[in-house]
C-alpha positions as CSV (number, residue, x, y, z in Angstrom):
1,X,-10.9,19.7,-19.8
2,X,-8.3,17.4,-19.8
3,X,-6.1,18.9,-21.4
4,X,-6.8,22.6,-20.0
5,X,-6.5,20.5,-16.3
6,X,-2.5,19.9,-17.3
7,X,-1.8,22.9,-18.4
8,X,-3.3,24.5,-15.8
9,X,-1.4,21.8,-12.9
10,X,2.3,22.4,-12.3
11,X,4.9,20.2,-13.3
12,X,5.5,18.7,-10.7
13,X,2.2,17.7,-9.8
14,X,2.2,15.5,-13.4
15,X,3.1,12.0,-12.3
16,X,4.8,11.1,-15.6
17,X,6.4,14.2,-16.0
18,X,7.8,14.3,-12.5
19,X,9.1,10.8,-12.8
20,X,10.6,11.7,-16.2
21,X,13.1,14.5,-14.3
22,X,14.2,11.9,-11.4
23,X,15.0,9.7,-13.8
24,X,17.1,6.4,-12.2
25,X,16.0,7.9,-8.7
26,X,12.1,7.5,-9.8
27,X,11.6,6.2,-7.2
28,X,13.5,6.8,-4.6
29,X,11.8,10.0,-4.9
30,X,8.3,8.5,-5.0
31,X,9.3,7.3,-1.5
32,X,9.8,10.7,-0.4
33,X,6.9,12.1,-1.7
34,X,4.8,9.1,-0.4
35,X,6.3,10.0,3.0
36,X,6.0,13.5,2.9
37,X,2.4,13.6,2.2
38,X,1.1,10.7,4.7
39,X,2.3,12.9,8.0
40,X,4.5,15.6,7.3
41,X,1.7,18.6,7.1
42,X,2.0,19.3,3.1
43,X,-0.8,17.4,1.4
44,X,-1.1,18.7,-1.6
45,X,1.2,16.0,-3.5
46,X,0.5,13.2,-6.7
47,X,0.3,10.4,-4.1
48,X,-2.3,8.1,-5.7
49,X,-1.3,9.2,-9.5
50,X,1.9,8.9,-8.2
51,X,1.7,5.4,-7.5
52,X,-0.5,4.5,-10.0
53,X,2.6,6.1,-12.2
54,X,5.4,4.4,-10.7
55,X,3.7,0.8,-11.6
56,X,3.1,1.7,-15.1
57,X,6.6,2.3,-15.4
58,X,8.0,-0.6,-13.9
59,X,5.7,-2.4,-16.5
60,X,7.6,-0.7,-19.5
61,X,11.1,-1.0,-18.0
62,X,11.1,2.5,-17.5
63,X,12.2,1.9,-13.7
64,X,14.7,-1.1,-13.8
65,X,13.2,-2.1,-10.0
66,X,11.6,-5.9,-9.3
67,X,7.8,-5.5,-8.3
68,X,7.5,-6.7,-5.1
69,X,10.4,-5.0,-3.9
70,X,8.8,-1.2,-5.2
71,X,5.8,-2.6,-3.3
72,X,7.1,-3.5,0.1
73,X,9.6,0.0,0.3
74,X,6.5,1.8,-0.8
75,X,4.8,0.2,1.9
76,X,7.3,1.5,4.5
77,X,7.1,4.3,3.5
78,X,3.6,5.7,3.7
79,X,3.3,3.9,6.9
80,X,6.8,5.8,8.2
81,X,4.9,8.8,7.1
82,X,1.7,8.0,9.3
83,X,3.4,7.0,12.0
84,X,5.5,10.6,11.7
85,X,2.4,12.8,12.0
86,X,0.9,10.8,14.5
87,X,4.2,11.7,16.4
88,X,3.6,15.2,15.6
89,X,0.3,15.4,16.6
90,X,1.2,13.8,19.7
91,X,3.3,16.2,20.7
92,X,2.4,19.6,19.0
93,X,-1.8,19.0,18.7
94,X,-3.5,20.3,16.7
95,X,-1.6,24.4,17.7
96,X,-0.2,24.5,14.4
97,X,-3.7,24.8,12.8
98,X,-4.5,29.0,14.2
99,X,-4.1,30.9,10.7
100,X,-8.2,30.4,8.7
101,X,-5.7,32.4,6.1
102,X,-2.8,30.1,6.3
103,X,-2.1,28.5,2.2
104,X,-1.4,24.6,3.6
105,X,-2.0,24.9,7.3
106,X,-5.3,25.7,7.2
107,X,-7.8,24.8,10.2
108,X,-11.1,24.2,8.1
109,X,-8.6,20.9,7.0
110,X,-8.2,19.7,10.9
111,X,-11.6,20.1,11.2
112,X,-12.8,18.2,8.6
113,X,-10.3,15.3,9.5
114,X,-11.4,15.0,12.7
115,X,-15.5,15.1,11.7
116,X,-14.2,12.2,8.8
117,X,-12.8,10.5,12.3
118,X,-15.0,10.6,14.8
119,X,-17.9,9.0,12.1
120,X,-15.6,6.3,10.9
121,X,-13.8,5.4,13.8
122,X,-10.1,3.4,13.5
123,X,-11.4,2.1,10.0
124,X,-11.0,6.4,9.0
125,X,-6.9,5.6,9.3
126,X,-7.7,2.9,6.3
127,X,-10.5,4.8,4.5
128,X,-8.5,7.9,4.4
129,X,-5.6,6.9,2.5
130,X,-7.2,6.8,-0.6
131,X,-8.7,10.7,0.5
132,X,-6.4,13.7,-0.1
133,X,-5.5,15.7,2.0
134,X,-7.3,14.3,4.8
135,X,-5.2,10.8,4.7
136,X,-3.0,14.2,6.1
137,X,-4.0,15.0,8.5
138,X,-5.8,12.0,9.6
139,X,-2.4,10.8,11.5
140,X,-2.0,14.4,13.3
141,X,-5.8,14.4,14.5
142,X,-5.0,10.9,15.8
143,X,-2.0,11.6,17.5
144,X,-3.5,15.1,18.7
145,X,-6.8,12.5,20.0
146,X,-4.0,10.4,22.9
147,X,-5.3,7.3,20.2
148,X,-3.4,4.1,21.5
149,X,0.3,3.6,19.7
150,X,0.0,-0.2,19.2
151,X,-4.5,0.7,17.3
152,X,-3.3,3.0,15.8
153,X,0.1,0.9,14.5
154,X,-2.3,-1.7,13.4
155,X,-4.8,0.5,11.9
156,X,-2.5,2.4,9.6
157,X,-0.8,-0.5,8.7
158,X,-3.3,-2.4,7.2
159,X,-4.4,1.0,5.7
160,X,-0.2,1.1,3.8
161,X,-0.8,-2.2,2.6
162,X,-3.9,-1.7,1.0
163,X,-2.9,1.3,0.0
164,X,0.3,1.7,-2.0
165,X,0.8,-1.6,-3.1
166,X,-3.0,-1.6,-4.5
167,X,-2.7,0.6,-6.3
168,X,0.8,0.5,-7.6
169,X,-0.6,-3.0,-9.1
170,X,-3.3,-1.8,-10.7
171,X,-1.0,0.8,-12.8
172,X,1.5,-2.6,-13.4
173,X,-1.3,-4.6,-14.3
174,X,-2.3,-1.1,-16.6
175,X,1.1,-1.0,-17.8
176,X,0.9,-3.2,-21.0
177,X,-2.4,-1.6,-22.2
178,X,-1.9,0.3,-25.4
179,X,-5.3,2.7,-24.2
180,X,-3.8,3.5,-20.8
181,X,-0.3,5.1,-22.5
182,X,-2.0,6.9,-24.7
183,X,-4.7,8.4,-22.3
184,X,-3.0,8.6,-19.1
185,X,-4.5,11.8,-18.2
186,X,-8.1,9.9,-18.8
187,X,-6.8,6.8,-16.8
188,X,-5.5,8.7,-13.6
189,X,-9.0,10.6,-13.5
190,X,-10.6,7.5,-13.6
191,X,-7.9,5.8,-11.3
192,X,-9.6,9.0,-8.7
193,X,-13.3,7.8,-9.0
194,X,-12.2,4.4,-7.7
195,X,-10.2,5.4,-5.8
196,X,-13.9,6.9,-3.6
197,X,-15.2,4.4,-3.7
198,X,-13.9,2.8,-0.4
199,X,-15.7,5.8,0.6
200,X,-18.6,5.7,-1.1
201,X,-20.0,2.4,0.0
202,X,-18.9,3.2,3.5
203,X,-21.0,5.8,3.9
204,X,-24.3,3.7,2.3
205,X,-23.2,1.5,5.0
206,X,-23.6,4.3,7.4
207,X,-26.8,5.2,6.3
208,X,-28.3,1.5,6.4
209,X,-26.8,1.5,10.0
210,X,-28.4,4.4,11.2
211,X,-32.2,3.9,9.5
212,X,-31.9,0.1,11.4
213,X,-30.4,2.2,15.1
214,X,-33.6,4.6,14.2
215,X,-36.0,1.7,13.6
216,X,-35.1,-0.3,16.4
217,X,-35.3,2.7,18.8
218,X,-38.6,4.0,17.6
219,X,-40.9,4.1,20.7
220,X,-43.6,1.3,20.6
221,X,-46.9,2.2,21.8
222,X,-48.4,0.5,24.7
223,X,-51.4,-1.6,23.8
224,X,-54.9,0.6,25.2
225,X,-56.4,-0.2,27.9
226,X,-59.5,-1.9,27.9
227,X,-61.7,-0.7,31.0
228,X,-64.0,-4.2,32.9
């Protein structure tokens, strides 16, 4: 199944192929992809898997950049992309999402992202980092909704620091594991599953909060009055 998925996937979506094609420009190309995916209305990019592959390539010496520098640059790219998306949303609103038959700017994307934002509040800017498509449009919704800029910058910075270095460091930590090299496609599938853990945890926490709130709001029956 994984082999079939790889065959059906465009070559530029395969992180290993993309990084080899970029050669000495691999890190700079990754910075551009991260920047675009995090705010410039092009969500179908291999963000998570590319970060993981960068960490792996640094570990094996294919990318000749210090790990700490790569993490700093990737964090800046993720943050800058979100800031760009925020101001696109602030100035243009959701007017770009009008055509239901559009290939990329579908109205349903902005609706799903709005619901996501309403459910999780400001921390959605952190959680959305791990959700493809949503991480692109969450900033548009924040800008269109006139979220306070300072509040936005704080939360999106937290998300950038957790997401970009976190996945890159994971790739680097596993970069010297032979099994990972031989089964990179399977490792990327596992990465996607791991990236969904924060969402699953948040989902169950939200259910617990709603259940507790429901129990707390349950009407209390008055004690029956006894006639004298």
